[in-house]
N, C-alpha and C positions, 0 to 999 in steps of 0.2 A: 325241477320239483315235480313230484308225482301228482297226477290228478286222481280224484276220487269220485266215482259215480254216485255214491251215497254221502250224506253229510259226514265229514271227517272230524272225529273228536280226538284231540290230542291231550293226553294226561301227562303232566310233568311230575314225575316222582313215582317210585315203586314200593315204598314202604307202606305202613298201615293205611294212610289216607289215599295214596295213589292207587295201590292195589284195590282197596275197597271201593273207590270211586269207579274205576274201570269195570269192576265186577257188577256193581249196582247199575251202571249204565247199560251193560249188556243184558242184565236180568230184566230191566224195565223197558228198554227200547228195542230189545231183540236184535234182529238182523237189519233194522232200518238205518243203522249207523255203522260206520267203520271206525274202529278204535285203535289208536297207537299209544303205547306207554313209552316214555323216555326216561331212563335213569342211568346214572353213571356206573351203577353196580347191578348185578343180575340176581341179587338175593335180598331178602327181607331180614332185618335184624330185630329179634324179639326182645326189645329193651327191658320190659317190666320185670323179667325174671332173672336178670343178671345179678342183683344183689344176693339172692338166695344161693346162686351157684358160687359166688365169691366166698360167702361165709361157710359153705359146705366144703370148700377147697376142691371144687370141680371147675375144670376149664370151660368157661361159657362159650368159647369159640367152637366147641364140639357139639353144642346142642341148641344154640340160639339163632342159627341161620336157617332160612327156608328159601329154596330156589323159587323164583317167580316166572321163569321163562315157560316151563311146561304148563303150569296152571293157566297162564295167559293164553298160550297156544290152544289149550283145550277149549277155551271159550271163543276162539277165533279172534283173539286180540293180538295185534302186532306188537313186537317189542324191539326197541332200539337201545342198545347200550351206548349211551352218549351223555356228555356233560353239556347242559344248557348254558349258553353264553349270552343270550339276548332274546327279548320278546318285542315284537312290533305290533301293538294292538290295532293300529290304523290299517296296516296291510295284512293283518291276521297271519303272521308268520313267527316261527321260532327258529333261532339260530342254535346249532349244537355242533359239538365235535365228538366223533366216535371215541369212546374211552377204553375199548378193549385192549388196545396197545397205544403207548404214547407216540406222539408225532403225527396224528391224523389231521386231515384237512377239515375245514368247516363246511357244514351243510345247512340248508334251509328247509323247513317243514311248514307246509301250509295247513291251516285249520279252518273249520267252520265253527267249532266250539273248542274252547281251551279250558282245561281244569288245572289250576296251579296247586299242586299238592307235594311240593318239594321239601316240606319241613323247613327247618332253619339251621343256621350255623350255631354251634355251641361255642361261645366266645371264651374258651380257656386261654387263648393266645392274648387276650386283653388283661389277664390277671398276672400282675408282676409276681414272679417267684413260683408260679404254679408248676412249671416244668421241673423245677428242682425239688420242690417241697410238697406239692399237692397230689391228691388222689381223687378218684371219682369212680362211679359205676355206670357211666352212660354208654359204654360200648365194651366189646370184649377185650380190646387192647388195654384200656385203662383198668377194666375189671381184673385182668390178670396181673397187672402191676400191683394193685391193692391186695389181691389174693396172695401173691408171693410175699409181699411185705408182712401181712398179718400172720401168715403161717410159718414164715422163716426168719423174720428179722424183728418183729415187734418186741419192744422192750418193756411193755406194761405201762407206758405213759398215757397222758390224757388224750382223748379223741374228740376233735371238734368237727361238727357236721352242720352245714348250712349253705345258704344261697348268696350269690352276688345279686346286685340290684338288676331288675328287669326294666328295660326301656320299651314301653308298650306301644307308643304311637297313638295317633288320634283317629284311626280308621273305624273305630266302633262307636264313636261318640254319637249320641242321639238315638241309638237303637233301643227298642223297648221289648225285650223278649217275653216279659210278663207284665200284666197291667200295672202301670206305675213303676216298673222296674227299669233296669239299665244294665249295660255291661260296664262294671266299675273298673277304675284303674287299679292295676296290681303292681306291687313292689317286687314280687318274685314271680318267675315264670310258672312254676308248679312246685308246691312244697309237700305233696304226698310222698315223693321219693326221700327227702330228708327225714320225714317222720318215720317212714318205713325203715330206713337205714339205721336210724337212731335206736329203734326198738330191737331190730335184728342184731345190731352190734352189741347191745347190752346182754342179750341172750348168749351170744357167742363168747363174750368175756366170762360170763358165769360158767359156761360149759368148759372153758379152758382153764378155769381157776385163776383168772387174771383180773377179777374185779366184777363190775356190773354197772348199773346206771350212774352211780356217782363218779365213774371215770369218764363220763360223756357230757359234753355241753352242746346243745343245739342252738343255732343262732339264725336270725332272720333280719332282713333290712326293713321289714314291715312293722306295724304296730303290734300285730300278733302273727304267729306262725300259722301257715295253712289258712290264711284269711279267707280264701275262696270257699272253704268248707262252711263258712258262716259262724257267727259268734256262739250259737248254741253248741255245735259240735266241737269247736275249738276249745271252749271253756271246759267241756268234758275231758278232752285230750290233755289239756294243760293240768287239770286237776289230777288225772291219773299219772301223768309224767312226773309232776311235782312230788306226789306221794311216793313214787318209786326212787326218787333221788336224783333225777337228771338235772344238770345245769341248764339254764335258759337265758339267752341274751337276745333282746329285741331292739328294734330301731337302730341297727348298726349302720344304716344308710347304704354302705357298699363296702366291698373289700378293697383296701388300699394296696396291700401286698401280703404275700406269704413269706415267712422266714423259716429257718431251720427250727426255731423254737416256738413258732406260733403264727397268729394272724393279727394284722393291724387293720383297723376299720377306719373309714373316712370320717366317722363321728368322733374320732380320737380314742376310742376304746381299743383294747387289745385282749388277746386270749392266748394263753400258753397251751400248746398241744404238740404231742409227738406226731399224731396222725391228723391230717387236715383233709376231710372228705368234702369236696366242693361241688356245688351245682351252679353253673355259670349263668350269665346273661344269655338269652336266646335272641339272636339277631338275624334279620333276613339275609338271604343270599345277595351278593353284590349286584347281580343282573336284575334284581327286582327294584333296586333303588332308583328314584327319580323317574319312574314310569307313571303315565296318567292313570294306571289302575291301582297305584300304590299310595299308602299314606306317608306321613312325614318321616317315618322310620324305615319304610320299605315293605311293610306288610300289605297284603292285597285287600283292598276295600271291597266289602260286599254288603248286601242287605241281609235280611234274615232268611232269604231263600238262596243264599250263597252266590248271588249274581252281583257282578260289578255294576253300579248304577249307571256309569257312563258307557260301558261296553257290556251289554247284557249277554253277549255270547261268551264272556269270560266268567268263569267260576273259580272259587278257591275252596279248599277243604283242608282240615288239619292245621298244623302249626303255622303254615304260611299265611293263613287267613287272619286278618286283623280282629275279627270277631271271636277267634278262639282264645279265650282268656278264662281260666289258665290254659296252658299248653298241655291238654289232657286228652288221652286216647278216646275216652268215652264220648267226649264232645265231637271229636273227629269222626267217630263211627256214625253219629247222628247226621253229620254234615254230608258224608258220603251218600247216605240214603236220600237226602234232599236233592243233591246234585243229580243222582240217577233219575229221580222222579221228574225234575225240571226238564232235563234233556228229553226224556221220554214224552213229556207233554208237548214239547216243541215239534217233535217229529210225528205227532199224532198217535202215539202208542199209549197215552194215559190221559184221563180227563183232568180238567182244572181242579175239580174237587179232590181227587186223589193225589194230585201232584203238589198242590200249594199248601204244604205242611211246614209252617215256619219253624225256625230254630228256637227251641226253648232249652237252653243249656242246663245240664245237670252235672254236678260234680259227683262222679261215681268212681270210687277208689278202693281197691283192695290191696293191703300192704302186708307182707310177710313179717312176722314178729319172732320167728324162730320157734323151735320145739313144736312144730305143727300147729301153730297158732297164727292168726292174722286178724287185722282190723278191717272193717267194712264201713265205708262212708257213702251215704247218698244224701245230697243236699242241694237245694236250689235257692236258699234264702239270700245268698249274696246277690243274686240277680233280681230279687223281688218275689220269689216264690215262697211256699209255706211248708216245705219238706226238709226235715233235718233228722237223719238217722245215723247213729254210731253203734256198731256192734263189734264184739271181739270174741274169738273162739276158733274151734277147729273147722267149722263149716266154711267160713271165708277162706281159710287156708286151702281147703279142698277145692273150692271153686277157683281160686287163683291158679293152682297147679293144673287143674283139669281144663281150664280155659286154654292154656297153651297147647295141651294135647289135642283139644278139639280144633283149635285154629290150624295147627299143622296138618292134622288128618284131613281136614276139609279144605286145605289150601287157601285159608283166609276167609272162606265163606261161612262165617259164624252166623246162623240164622237169628232173626230178631227174637224168636222165642227163647233162644239160648241166653241172651242177655236178660230177658224178662224172668226166665226160670231161675237164673242165678240170683236175681234180686229177691224173688219170692222165697226161695230156699233159705237164703241167708237170714232174712228178717223173720220168717216164721220159725225156723229151726232154733234160732238164738232166743227168740221170745219164749219159746217153749221151755228152754233151759233156764229161763229166769234171769 
């Protein structure tokens, strides 16, 4: 095992939360730390824009990947292409196997600080019949399967869109991000994507002359869809969707199985559909289960400064963190900044006052609706806050598309003002339009 003259920060994961954490640590801690990122792949997948590519009949594999090796190297951050197989919090080590080619030997990496930002497994393999009859938009492979089906084979049948049940774990219990608030239990991991896909699919059907909202049913295991957006926003969404003619099925509990003709739910209901677009349970990677840093499901337990209470040198950010509910990129973005500030404080590069900015999660979601229109949600009422904004129009669409351009051109370093400016532009521009 290599020795490090400076505190060694190991970041597990290289997608949004991993890349973002490494960059923020370097930004705030400077050259006082050595940073190593470990990921089994050498590129970042820009998941949010895959649905738009699918409905436009564009191959998302051509435009949704960004190399991370060169941006990391530019910041003096080491990169190891390897698959993590174990963590030993007591000895501060990580086991990994190089993944560039199969058959590699196992290695051990020592850390002074550990940031777990590996995301989660998307448990499609737990849904009976998904491989034969299901579709999704969670990666370029599945996106292309759906794209080809819609544009080459679709027979005009019903389209069902919705979520399997999410098993959250107990790692966020007792946390109070807002006075009197909490991190509530969620029945679905994130339901912005089902709402986005529902609206974009309706536009696509209309453009193709194959129907519209009445050909689509959206379903949820929860009491209400997109519950994390809060009742005020959700009631507006449901009112709009209902007036457009979408079908809606709630409290399905979970998906029992997919069949050629539709979906069977564990509550006994069923839904006929030619196309089944599914968003699965999000489960922790196996190596995180039964660790002293993890909760009963395997998500990494942290406080609101993203530190593990029992191992304060261990942090988590993004979907692997128990406190990240829903599994939403905007919350992960905030967590990366917190992690960077905390490690900078520990190495003497930042004051306590500047560093100790506790997580106050906000659901920030921009979803494509087709025809250069999108919805914009900013809400924290689910956690005990008092903000609930829903807007629709061209400005959110422009922001969604330009964010990806900005992200790629800046190699993931989207400045805080970029997020703030997007918020201000969306809300002020749409308010002006009435």
